[in-house]
Backbone bond lengths (Angstrom), bond angles and torsions (degrees), N, CA, C in turn:
res aa  C-N    CA-C-N  psi(-1)  N-CA   C-N-CA  omega(-1)  CA-C   N-CA-C  phi
1 M - - - 1.464 - - 1.516 110.17 -
2 L 1.321 116.50 135.66 1.460 120.63 -179.23 1.520 109.21 -78.61
3 T 1.323 116.57 122.01 1.462 121.01 178.26 1.508 109.06 -118.57
4 K 1.347 115.52 147.33 1.451 120.33 178.99 1.522 110.11 -90.03
5 Q 1.321 115.28 137.77 1.441 121.31 -176.35 1.522 110.57 -90.53
6 A 1.305 116.98 -166.56 1.459 122.88 -176.74 1.524 110.91 -57.49
7 N 1.312 115.24 151.80 1.465 120.54 -177.79 1.517 111.87 -65.90
8 G 1.320 115.20 143.53 1.461 122.24 174.71 1.506 110.29 -104.52
9 P 1.326 117.91 -163.18 1.451 122.08 -179.19 1.534 110.82 -56.69
10 G 1.330 115.41 138.24 1.442 119.62 179.55 1.511 113.74 77.28
11 G 1.330 117.32 9.03 1.449 120.96 177.16 1.518 114.60 82.03
12 R 1.338 117.71 2.78 1.455 119.93 179.83 1.517 111.00 -78.72
13 S 1.315 115.96 146.84 1.468 120.56 -177.74 1.521 110.36 -82.62
14 H 1.335 114.41 150.85 1.452 120.76 174.91 1.517 108.41 -92.03
15 I 1.336 116.70 136.40 1.466 120.11 173.15 1.527 110.69 -98.86
16 F 1.343 117.56 -13.23 1.455 122.03 175.67 1.516 109.27 -98.73
17 D 1.341 117.64 140.56 1.457 120.69 171.11 1.528 110.07 -65.18
18 D 1.343 116.20 158.40 1.465 120.02 -175.59 1.526 112.35 -56.80
19 W 1.335 117.92 -40.76 1.462 119.80 -177.61 1.522 110.63 -65.06
20 L 1.357 116.89 -34.31 1.451 120.61 179.92 1.530 110.57 -74.66
21 R 1.306 116.31 -33.71 1.464 120.17 179.55 1.530 111.03 -64.73
22 S 1.311 116.91 -26.44 1.481 119.31 178.70 1.521 110.98 -66.24
23 T 1.336 116.70 -21.63 1.474 120.77 177.30 1.530 110.59 -77.69
24 T 1.316 116.25 -29.18 1.458 120.22 -174.63 1.520 113.94 -102.82
25 H 1.316 118.05 -16.98 1.467 120.85 -176.77 1.528 110.87 -119.27
26 G 1.294 115.29 138.28 1.463 119.91 171.25 1.511 114.71 76.05
27 S 1.329 116.75 -59.06 1.469 119.81 -174.56 1.530 112.01 -75.21
28 S 1.331 117.32 -13.64 1.452 120.29 -177.62 1.523 111.14 -110.40
29 S 1.321 115.55 140.21 1.459 120.89 176.94 1.530 110.11 -98.35
30 D 1.316 117.87 1.96 1.450 121.70 -178.76 1.526 109.14 -82.05
31 Y 1.340 116.94 125.91 1.461 122.22 -174.68 1.527 110.95 -63.22
32 V 1.328 117.34 -41.18 1.454 120.76 -178.88 1.525 110.49 -64.69
33 L 1.341 117.15 -44.75 1.463 120.53 178.96 1.541 111.06 -62.65
34 Q 1.315 116.53 -40.69 1.454 119.80 -178.42 1.533 112.02 -62.41
35 H 1.326 116.20 -30.74 1.467 119.93 -177.52 1.533 113.10 -105.74
36 C 1.314 116.28 8.81 1.466 121.02 -175.12 1.531 111.57 -55.47
37 E 1.315 117.53 -51.88 1.458 120.33 -176.76 1.532 110.91 -64.84
38 E 1.315 116.26 -42.45 1.471 120.98 179.44 1.528 111.11 -59.72
39 W 1.333 116.54 -43.95 1.462 120.01 -177.82 1.521 111.33 -72.91
40 A 1.340 116.74 -35.25 1.466 119.46 175.94 1.522 110.05 -64.23
41 Q 1.340 116.75 -42.91 1.458 120.51 177.54 1.520 111.05 -63.51
42 G 1.332 116.60 -36.26 1.459 120.92 179.00 1.521 111.77 -62.31
43 L 1.319 117.20 -40.17 1.454 120.37 178.24 1.530 110.51 -68.12
44 L 1.326 116.74 -41.24 1.466 119.77 177.49 1.521 110.98 -63.55
45 D 1.317 117.40 -38.65 1.458 120.89 177.95 1.526 110.69 -63.94
46 L 1.333 116.05 -40.92 1.457 119.73 177.24 1.518 110.73 -60.36
47 A 1.315 117.31 -45.68 1.460 121.33 -179.82 1.521 110.80 -61.81
48 D 1.328 117.10 -37.67 1.455 120.70 179.65 1.522 112.32 -66.54
49 R 1.348 116.46 -25.23 1.460 119.26 178.71 1.522 112.89 -82.85
50 L 1.324 116.65 -14.49 1.458 120.53 177.16 1.523 109.82 -80.32
51 P 1.319 117.24 154.37 1.466 119.64 178.66 1.538 110.81 -67.96
52 P 1.322 117.81 154.53 1.472 120.31 179.74 1.522 112.94 -70.71
53 D 1.323 116.93 -18.55 1.465 120.94 171.72 1.526 108.07 -141.62
54 Y 1.315 115.23 163.28 1.465 119.45 -170.33 1.517 110.61 -140.61
55 G 1.343 115.91 127.01 1.449 120.57 178.65 1.528 110.89 -89.38
56 W 1.308 116.58 113.96 1.464 121.90 -176.07 1.517 108.54 -116.90
57 R 1.347 116.03 108.24 1.457 120.47 178.05 1.521 109.59 -80.06
58 V 1.319 116.19 121.51 1.462 122.25 -179.49 1.513 108.98 -113.88
59 T 1.333 116.52 123.88 1.462 120.14 179.15 1.521 110.58 -91.64
60 T 1.320 114.99 155.83 1.465 121.24 169.82 1.523 107.43 -96.53
61 P 1.316 118.42 161.60 1.472 119.42 176.07 1.533 111.73 -52.44
62 R 1.322 115.66 -38.25 1.471 119.61 -178.53 1.530 111.25 -67.06
63 S 1.340 116.29 -47.12 1.465 118.65 -178.18 1.518 112.04 -66.93
64 L 1.346 116.87 -35.14 1.462 119.89 178.31 1.537 110.40 -66.93
65 K 1.340 116.80 -41.09 1.464 119.75 177.71 1.520 110.50 -61.36
66 Q 1.324 117.55 -39.56 1.457 121.56 179.32 1.528 110.54 -62.57
67 E 1.332 116.49 -43.45 1.456 120.39 179.69 1.527 110.78 -65.78
68 L 1.325 115.90 -40.84 1.469 119.33 179.21 1.535 110.88 -65.92
69 R 1.325 116.39 -36.95 1.462 119.76 179.54 1.537 110.62 -64.04
70 K 1.318 115.95 -39.46 1.468 120.48 178.44 1.523 111.92 -66.57
71 A 1.359 115.64 -28.22 1.468 119.87 -175.16 1.520 113.51 -92.78
72 Q 1.316 117.86 9.85 1.472 120.78 -174.21 1.522 113.81 -67.53
73 S 1.343 118.09 0.30 1.468 120.26 179.29 1.511 111.43 -65.04
74 S 1.350 117.84 -24.80 1.471 120.14 178.97 1.516 110.14 -157.56
75 A 1.333 115.78 154.72 1.458 120.94 178.89 1.531 110.58 -63.86
76 D 1.326 116.44 -39.69 1.465 120.07 -179.65 1.530 111.40 -62.43
77 S 1.320 117.39 -36.96 1.462 121.24 178.05 1.521 111.11 -66.08
78 M 1.332 115.62 -40.79 1.458 119.69 178.01 1.531 110.78 -68.07
79 N 1.326 116.06 -40.17 1.469 119.38 175.88 1.514 110.77 -60.95
80 A 1.327 116.39 -39.29 1.459 120.21 -179.58 1.516 111.35 -61.75
81 V 1.332 115.77 -45.03 1.465 120.19 178.81 1.528 110.25 -62.10
82 Y 1.321 116.46 -48.19 1.470 121.32 -175.92 1.530 111.73 -64.93
83 W 1.339 117.68 -51.72 1.465 120.11 -174.35 1.524 112.74 -72.73
84 T 1.325 116.83 -30.35 1.458 119.10 174.06 1.515 110.21 -62.88
85 D 1.331 115.92 -41.68 1.467 120.57 179.27 1.533 110.93 -64.06
86 V 1.351 116.37 -46.59 1.460 120.05 -179.74 1.526 111.69 -61.71
87 F 1.330 116.36 -44.22 1.451 118.27 -174.65 1.525 113.58 -81.23
88 R 1.320 117.55 -10.54 1.468 118.56 166.38 1.546 108.60 -62.58
89 S 1.310 115.10 -43.38 1.477 119.37 179.64 1.522 111.34 -70.76
90 V 1.334 118.06 -37.07 1.451 121.13 176.05 1.528 110.13 -59.88
91 E 1.315 115.84 -46.28 1.465 120.24 -179.28 1.528 110.92 -64.49
92 A 1.330 116.77 -43.77 1.471 120.34 178.89 1.524 110.46 -62.14
93 Y 1.330 116.50 -40.96 1.472 120.29 177.51 1.526 111.26 -59.95
94 G 1.312 117.69 -38.96 1.459 120.54 177.85 1.516 111.84 -64.45
95 V 1.326 116.36 -44.01 1.463 120.03 178.94 1.519 110.97 -63.20
96 L 1.327 116.33 -45.21 1.465 120.73 179.26 1.533 111.19 -58.70
97 S 1.325 116.28 -41.53 1.470 120.89 -177.54 1.510 112.21 -68.00
98 V 1.331 116.41 -40.72 1.473 119.91 177.26 1.520 109.99 -66.04
99 W 1.319 117.48 -44.75 1.467 119.88 177.88 1.527 111.25 -60.59
100 R 1.314 116.02 -43.90 1.480 119.86 -179.72 1.520 110.85 -64.24
101 G 1.343 115.97 -43.64 1.472 119.60 179.77 1.516 112.41 -63.77
102 T 1.332 116.96 -42.35 1.458 118.76 -177.45 1.543 111.60 -73.78
103 E 1.328 117.24 -28.00 1.465 118.15 175.36 1.539 109.92 -64.90
104 L 1.331 116.09 -41.02 1.457 119.80 176.70 1.528 110.71 -67.52
105 L 1.328 117.08 -42.49 1.456 121.50 -179.42 1.526 111.33 -63.01
106 R 1.314 116.53 -43.33 1.469 120.70 -179.58 1.531 111.65 -66.76
107 A 1.316 117.00 -22.19 1.471 120.24 174.96 1.521 110.83 -81.40
108 A 1.337 117.07 -36.53 1.464 120.65 -174.16 1.529 113.17 -74.69
109 V 1.334 116.99 -41.29 1.474 119.46 -172.30 1.522 113.73 -62.02
110 P 1.337 120.13 -47.32 1.474 118.38 177.62 1.534 112.94 -60.71
111 L 1.312 116.50 -34.90 1.471 119.81 178.37 1.529 110.25 -66.95
112 L 1.315 117.96 -40.65 1.463 121.32 176.08 1.518 110.89 -63.19
113 N 1.324 116.85 -44.64 1.458 120.54 179.01 1.523 112.55 -62.10
114 D 1.342 115.18 -27.41 1.457 121.37 -179.56 1.531 112.55 -88.23
115 H 1.344 117.23 14.23 1.466 123.64 178.10 1.525 112.52 68.40
116 Q 1.330 118.49 11.85 1.459 118.56 176.47 1.519 109.95 -77.02
117 V 1.319 115.85 155.92 1.466 120.20 -170.39 1.533 112.64 -123.56
118 L 1.311 117.37 -54.61 1.457 119.98 -170.77 1.527 113.45 -69.70
119 A 1.327 117.83 -47.02 1.469 119.81 -177.52 1.531 112.56 -61.82
120 P 1.350 119.48 -47.67 1.477 117.30 177.07 1.513 113.18 -63.70
121 A 1.334 117.73 -28.82 1.463 119.79 177.66 1.518 110.43 -65.61
122 V 1.323 116.61 -42.90 1.471 120.45 179.27 1.526 110.12 -66.13
123 I 1.322 116.92 -41.40 1.471 121.21 178.44 1.528 110.62 -63.03
124 S 1.333 116.31 -40.87 1.475 119.60 -177.91 1.526 110.59 -67.19
125 R 1.317 117.08 -29.75 1.468 119.78 174.69 1.521 109.78 -62.86
126 A 1.337 117.42 -44.61 1.464 121.32 177.47 1.520 111.14 -63.02
127 L 1.329 116.78 -37.64 1.457 121.20 177.15 1.525 111.42 -62.35
128 L 1.324 115.83 -43.17 1.455 119.88 178.74 1.535 110.86 -61.36
129 E 1.319 116.84 -45.23 1.465 120.44 -179.23 1.521 110.22 -61.14
130 L 1.327 116.99 -44.38 1.456 121.18 178.62 1.519 110.93 -60.63
131 S 1.329 116.81 -47.56 1.455 120.89 -175.41 1.532 111.75 -65.74
132 V 1.335 116.88 -40.17 1.463 120.90 179.38 1.519 110.49 -63.46
133 S 1.312 117.46 -46.91 1.455 122.23 179.62 1.536 110.28 -62.50
134 F 1.325 116.05 -43.71 1.463 121.30 -177.49 1.529 111.16 -65.08
135 L 1.320 116.13 -42.28 1.470 119.97 -179.66 1.524 110.84 -66.06
136 M 1.318 117.70 -43.76 1.470 120.21 179.83 1.526 110.24 -63.22
137 T 1.321 117.03 -41.04 1.467 120.14 178.62 1.514 110.83 -66.68
138 A 1.329 117.60 -40.54 1.465 121.02 178.83 1.527 111.10 -61.92
139 N 1.317 116.74 -39.23 1.471 119.60 177.55 1.530 111.31 -63.45
140 D 1.334 115.71 -40.63 1.469 119.22 177.43 1.522 111.13 -64.12
141 I 1.324 116.65 -42.68 1.467 121.35 -179.80 1.522 110.54 -61.54
142 V 1.318 117.01 -46.60 1.468 121.09 179.94 1.524 110.61 -61.69
143 D 1.321 116.37 -43.90 1.468 120.94 -178.03 1.527 111.25 -63.10
144 I 1.319 116.56 -46.13 1.473 120.37 -178.50 1.522 110.58 -69.20
145 A 1.328 117.13 -38.79 1.461 120.90 178.00 1.526 110.53 -62.13
146 S 1.326 116.58 -41.32 1.479 120.55 179.53 1.518 111.15 -62.33
147 K 1.321 116.61 -40.18 1.475 120.13 178.98 1.533 110.05 -67.71
148 A 1.336 117.01 -39.88 1.462 120.00 -179.60 1.515 111.19 -63.72
149 M 1.326 116.72 -36.02 1.453 121.12 -178.52 1.520 112.64 -66.07
150 K 1.312 117.41 -15.33 1.468 121.36 179.29 1.526 111.98 -86.12
151 T 1.327 116.36 -0.25 1.465 120.34 178.57 1.526 109.78 -62.10
152 P 1.318 119.15 128.00 1.459 121.12 178.69 1.525 112.15 -60.57
153 S 1.303 116.81 151.76 1.455 121.34 177.34 1.524 109.26 -57.51
154 G 1.324 115.64 132.83 1.459 119.98 -177.94 1.499 114.62 89.88
155 G 1.355 117.52 -5.76 1.461 121.54 178.97 1.525 111.58 -95.21
156 L 1.307 115.64 152.40 1.463 120.88 178.31 1.529 109.85 -88.93
157 A 1.326 116.41 139.09 1.463 121.83 179.86 1.524 109.41 -129.83
158 A 1.322 115.68 133.20 1.473 121.28 176.67 1.520 108.36 -154.14
159 S 1.322 116.41 160.76 1.465 120.11 179.26 1.529 109.41 -147.90
160 T 1.332 115.45 102.01 1.460 118.55 174.12 1.523 110.26 -68.08
161 E 1.343 116.70 -26.79 1.460 120.17 177.12 1.522 110.88 -62.00
162 L 1.332 116.61 -46.06 1.457 120.00 179.58 1.531 110.74 -65.61
163 E 1.335 116.76 -40.40 1.467 119.88 177.89 1.534 109.84 -55.89
164 E 1.328 116.43 -47.22 1.474 120.76 -177.54 1.515 111.28 -68.19
165 I 1.332 117.63 -37.81 1.464 121.31 179.46 1.529 110.17 -61.94
166 V 1.333 116.42 -46.15 1.460 120.02 -178.14 1.522 111.37 -69.91
167 L 1.333 116.13 -41.85 1.467 119.56 176.85 1.520 111.24 -59.02
168 S 1.334 116.29 -45.32 1.458 120.58 -179.86 1.532 111.31 -64.88
169 A 1.344 116.27 -37.77 1.456 120.18 -179.28 1.527 111.24 -64.84
170 I 1.322 116.67 -37.29 1.467 120.98 -176.47 1.527 111.71 -87.01
171 Y 1.319 116.57 -44.52 1.466 120.89 -172.04 1.527 113.64 -110.05
172 G 1.319 116.77 2.97 1.463 120.20 -174.82 1.521 113.18 -64.56
173 S 1.327 114.46 152.97 1.463 121.14 -179.51 1.523 108.40 -157.27
174 R 1.323 115.28 157.52 1.460 120.21 174.56 1.527 110.46 -109.81
175 R 1.315 116.47 11.27 1.463 120.01 179.30 1.526 110.93 -71.78
176 P 1.343 116.65 151.09 1.458 119.98 178.65 1.534 110.23 -58.30
177 G 1.322 115.57 141.59 1.450 120.31 178.28 1.516 114.14 90.14
178 T 1.325 118.01 -3.70 1.461 120.34 178.14 1.526 109.59 -69.33
179 P 1.345 118.04 131.76 1.471 120.07 177.85 1.522 110.92 -56.05
180 K 1.318 115.61 149.77 1.467 121.31 -175.57 1.517 111.85 -55.49
181 H 1.330 117.83 -42.14 1.463 120.07 -175.86 1.530 112.67 -72.87
182 L 1.337 117.29 -10.03 1.468 120.95 177.98 1.540 111.84 -109.20
183 K 1.307 116.96 6.57 1.461 119.78 177.87 1.524 110.11 -64.78
184 A 1.339 116.50 123.58 1.455 120.54 179.55 1.520 110.04 -65.34
185 Q 1.321 114.92 142.68 1.463 120.57 -179.43 1.535 110.89 -73.05
186 S 1.315 116.57 156.23 1.466 122.06 178.63 1.521 110.46 -69.07
187 I 1.309 117.04 121.48 1.458 120.39 179.77 1.524 110.92 -67.69
188 I 1.314 117.48 -30.76 1.468 120.81 179.04 1.518 110.26 -64.95
189 K 1.329 117.16 -39.35 1.456 121.16 178.53 1.519 109.57 -61.25
190 Y 1.323 117.23 -43.47 1.458 121.63 178.29 1.530 110.68 -63.33
191 I 1.322 116.45 -44.18 1.457 120.83 -177.54 1.532 110.71 -64.69
192 D 1.324 116.63 -41.60 1.470 120.51 177.13 1.520 110.80 -57.80
193 F 1.318 115.79 -41.15 1.464 120.47 -179.43 1.528 111.70 -68.37
194 L 1.332 116.41 -48.05 1.468 119.81 -175.43 1.518 112.56 -71.22
195 T 1.327 117.94 -27.83 1.453 120.44 -179.29 1.523 111.72 -63.03
196 Q 1.321 116.94 -20.77 1.453 120.75 177.65 1.533 113.04 -79.75
197 A 1.322 117.02 -11.02 1.465 120.62 -178.35 1.529 110.86 -75.82
198 P 1.331 117.59 153.65 1.474 121.05 178.59 1.530 111.15 -58.03
199 G 1.335 115.92 132.24 1.463 120.74 178.23 1.504 114.84 81.62
200 A 1.330 117.23 2.59 1.477 119.53 -176.65 1.519 112.32 -119.31
201 S 1.317 117.49 18.06 1.465 120.06 -176.44 1.534 112.50 -63.66
202 E 1.329 116.58 -24.06 1.462 119.97 -179.26 1.514 112.96 -85.78
203 L 1.338 117.04 -7.50 1.462 119.82 -173.64 1.524 112.61 -57.27
204 K 1.313 117.98 -54.01 1.457 119.45 -177.25 1.524 112.28 -66.91
205 P 1.341 120.12 -46.33 1.468 119.31 177.61 1.530 113.32 -57.50
206 V 1.333 116.80 -40.65 1.464 120.05 179.02 1.511 109.84 -66.50
207 Y 1.323 117.30 -44.19 1.467 120.52 -179.45 1.526 111.09 -61.22
208 E 1.317 116.94 -46.84 1.461 120.17 179.78 1.526 111.78 -62.57
209 Y 1.316 116.08 -37.03 1.470 120.78 177.50 1.537 110.09 -63.10
210 L 1.334 116.46 -45.36 1.461 120.62 -179.58 1.521 111.62 -67.35
211 C 1.339 116.62 -33.73 1.470 119.28 174.25 1.530 110.90 -61.60
212 D 1.332 115.81 -39.98 1.451 120.51 179.11 1.539 110.73 -64.41
213 I 1.328 115.61 -36.60 1.467 120.04 176.55 1.527 110.44 -64.32
214 A 1.337 116.42 -41.00 1.467 120.34 -176.71 1.528 112.28 -67.31
215 H 1.341 117.09 -25.11 1.447 120.53 179.83 1.543 110.55 -85.01
216 P 1.306 117.73 149.14 1.481 120.47 -177.93 1.520 111.79 -78.18
217 N 1.329 115.32 76.33 1.450 119.34 -177.59 1.532 111.66 -135.13
218 T 1.305 116.94 -166.14 1.471 121.35 -168.62 1.530 113.82 -66.43
219 L 1.344 118.36 -34.17 1.454 119.46 -176.75 1.526 111.74 -64.35
220 G 1.329 115.77 -42.45 1.457 118.58 176.34 1.523 112.03 -66.67
221 N 1.319 116.68 -36.51 1.470 119.87 177.47 1.526 112.02 -66.66
222 A 1.339 116.04 -33.37 1.456 120.79 -178.14 1.512 112.60 -67.23
223 R 1.310 116.61 -14.81 1.458 120.02 175.56 1.540 111.64 -58.11
224 F 1.322 115.92 -26.85 1.472 120.06 -177.20 1.529 112.23 -90.57
225 A 1.313 117.48 9.38 1.470 124.70 166.37 1.519 114.22 48.29
226 A 1.328 116.62 83.34 1.459 121.10 175.28 1.534 109.43 -75.39
227 V 1.335 116.22 106.61 1.471 121.60 -177.49 1.525 108.47 -109.36
228 V 1.334 116.50 133.04 1.462 120.67 178.05 1.524 109.55 -72.24
229 I 1.331 116.34 122.06 1.477 119.43 178.96 1.528 111.74 -112.10
230 K 1.335 116.67 -11.95 1.461 118.74 178.03 1.517 110.83 -160.22
231 K 1.350 115.61 133.63 1.452 121.59 174.52 1.518 108.54 -104.74
232 H 1.302 117.23 135.27 1.450 122.22 -177.21 1.535 110.53 -103.97
233 G 1.334 115.06 157.35 1.454 120.56 -175.45 1.506 114.15 -61.06
234 D 1.330 117.29 -26.22 1.471 119.84 -179.40 1.522 112.28 -85.84
235 G 1.347 115.45 5.78 1.461 118.74 178.17 1.525 113.75 95.69
236 S 1.334 117.85 -10.83 1.461 119.84 178.64 1.530 110.53 -77.84
237 E 1.295 116.82 164.90 1.464 122.46 -177.90 1.521 110.59 -133.26
238 T 1.313 115.90 149.65 1.457 121.69 171.26 1.526 108.14 -102.94
239 L 1.317 114.99 125.03 1.471 120.56 -179.16 1.525 110.16 -104.51
240 R 1.327 114.93 149.35 1.465 119.31 174.38 1.525 108.50 -110.93
241 L 1.328 115.42 122.85 1.458 121.62 175.14 1.531 108.65 -103.76
242 E 1.316 116.71 141.24 1.473 121.31 179.24 1.516 109.77 -124.39
243 R 1.327 115.42 129.68 1.476 120.33 -177.51 1.514 111.98 -61.71
244 R 1.336 117.20 -34.56 1.468 121.03 -179.18 1.537 109.76 -119.18
245 A 1.304 114.92 44.59 1.467 119.84 -176.62 1.536 110.88 -61.50
246 E 1.328 114.45 143.70 1.470 120.46 175.97 1.520 110.73 -116.27
247 A 1.299 116.71 10.90 1.467 120.81 174.50 1.518 108.20 -99.68
248 G 1.318 116.02 -165.63 1.449 119.88 175.41 1.515 113.05 59.11
249 H 1.323 116.26 -128.10 1.467 121.78 -174.08 1.520 114.12 -94.47
250 S 1.305 119.26 1.40 1.458 121.01 -174.69 1.530 112.44 -58.11
251 H 1.313 116.55 -46.84 1.470 119.76 -178.21 1.529 110.76 -65.01
252 E 1.332 116.21 -42.02 1.463 119.49 -179.11 1.522 111.67 -64.22
253 I 1.329 116.80 -43.17 1.454 121.04 178.42 1.526 109.77 -62.16
254 R 1.315 116.53 -44.65 1.466 120.78 -179.58 1.516 111.50 -62.35
255 T 1.322 116.40 -40.45 1.462 120.06 180.00 1.533 111.19 -64.34
256 K 1.330 116.66 -43.93 1.458 120.20 177.48 1.537 110.87 -63.01
257 T 1.323 115.23 -39.62 1.467 120.19 179.16 1.517 111.14 -62.12
258 L 1.320 116.91 -45.90 1.458 121.21 -179.90 1.535 111.06 -64.64
259 W 1.313 116.60 -37.64 1.467 119.69 176.87 1.527 109.49 -60.37
260 A 1.339 115.25 -46.38 1.465 119.56 -179.12 1.527 110.86 -63.84
261 V 1.309 117.63 -41.03 1.462 121.92 178.70 1.536 110.18 -60.06
262 G 1.321 116.14 -47.84 1.468 120.46 -177.83 1.517 111.46 -65.26
263 W 1.337 116.82 -47.79 1.472 120.03 -178.08 1.524 110.74 -63.60
264 A 1.322 116.65 -42.67 1.463 120.27 -178.74 1.527 111.49 -66.52
265 A 1.323 117.09 -42.88 1.469 120.22 -179.46 1.518 110.92 -62.08
266 Y 1.324 116.62 -45.09 1.458 120.71 178.35 1.528 111.46 -62.27
267 T 1.323 115.66 -43.25 1.459 121.44 -175.81 1.521 111.95 -68.36
268 I 1.320 117.21 -41.72 1.468 120.49 179.00 1.531 110.40 -64.11
269 R 1.324 116.42 -42.81 1.459 120.00 178.51 1.528 111.04 -64.21
270 S 1.332 116.29 -41.58 1.466 120.37 178.55 1.519 111.44 -65.49
271 G 1.343 117.12 -42.54 1.457 121.00 178.67 1.525 111.76 -61.91
272 F 1.336 116.24 -38.87 1.467 120.10 178.35 1.531 110.14 -64.08
273 Q 1.322 116.69 -43.34 1.463 120.60 179.99 1.529 110.90 -65.18
274 M 1.339 117.02 -37.33 1.463 120.60 176.88 1.523 110.56 -62.66
275 N 1.339 116.77 -44.79 1.461 120.72 179.02 1.527 111.42 -62.79
276 Q 1.327 115.71 -41.83 1.465 120.05 -179.89 1.517 111.22 -64.18
277 S 1.336 116.09 -39.97 1.444 120.57 179.77 1.532 110.91 -65.34
278 A 1.343 116.68 -43.07 1.466 120.44 178.00 1.524 110.67 -64.46
279 T 1.333 116.72 -41.00 1.454 120.94 178.56 1.520 111.39 -61.47
280 K 1.320 115.93 -46.34 1.470 120.73 -179.43 1.522 110.64 -63.35
281 S 1.324 117.12 -40.24 1.454 121.64 -178.65 1.528 111.44 -63.76
282 V 1.323 115.88 -49.01 1.470 120.43 -177.52 1.529 110.92 -68.17
283 L 1.332 116.62 -45.87 1.460 119.43 -176.25 1.517 113.29 -74.46
284 S 1.339 116.48 -16.66 1.462 117.50 173.49 1.523 110.67 -70.35
285 R 1.321 116.14 -22.04 1.480 121.04 177.09 1.509 111.48 -96.99
286 W 1.336 116.68 -46.47 1.458 121.00 -179.03 1.513 109.13 -127.14
287 S 1.301 118.86 113.08 1.453 119.87 -179.28 1.517 111.44 -151.82
288 T 1.340 115.05 136.33 1.460 121.41 169.75 1.520 109.79 -116.43
289 R 1.343 115.26 19.96 1.467 121.37 -174.66 1.533 111.15 -55.81
290 T 1.346 115.69 -46.75 1.474 119.10 -177.66 1.511 111.92 -62.21
291 K 1.342 114.13 -37.39 1.470 118.71 -176.88 1.517 112.60 -75.13
292 H 1.335 117.38 -39.48 1.469 120.18 -168.03 1.518 114.25 -103.52
293 N 1.350 120.23 -26.92 1.472 119.90 -172.10 1.530 110.72 -99.30
């Protein structure tokens, strides 16, 4: 269970133990590491402000056609029906992503506080993938919403592209047999793109490092720090392995993990705010929220 530690500046609680905070504060010149705990707490705070359950009205093609038929008295009425329906799913997708991100975060932080290394590293990799996908989708949503808002009064506006983007984000999969329009996008393609953005140059190197940790290979094994404790006359050596070793690669793995946690937490929170802003903008012009929800 995630517990909050002693209060920090401004009366806010720490979610990292003091020894872990020394990795992220002061001793590091990396901006993401320095703000890791703050951004993680920000995502948790956002999740706490969301309701514990969420009512998501989902239309069928038939029910949506019926609503559109009733609204044919004006283009604005039809736009209201259409965009309210689309942004119900956008809003639900945002809630799902925050819940998913915080469930991963709440699992990772106690493990980090407990000096564990491999499990939080694997979790942080999943957090990075979620945050990258969420941010890219949020950018698409904002861009399409901005274009829709330029529709002249009395004109009809729709976006099959946005429909497919949101459907893929919620229901997408890479499993065999998945319909083409629901095929999940390549996370590597997204990471390659975002790594070129200011302040994100470490994104791909950190992700690749964490992938290496997740695979059963030498880097994960090196976490247990094979230290030579005796050399024998025949040239052989006796090594000492420690289950909770703090030498070797432990510090490096932990640092990469914390970077991923901080970047992902900030990105998920930012993506949610972007989606909310786009939703508010579109529904301030076209909305049936009062009538239908």
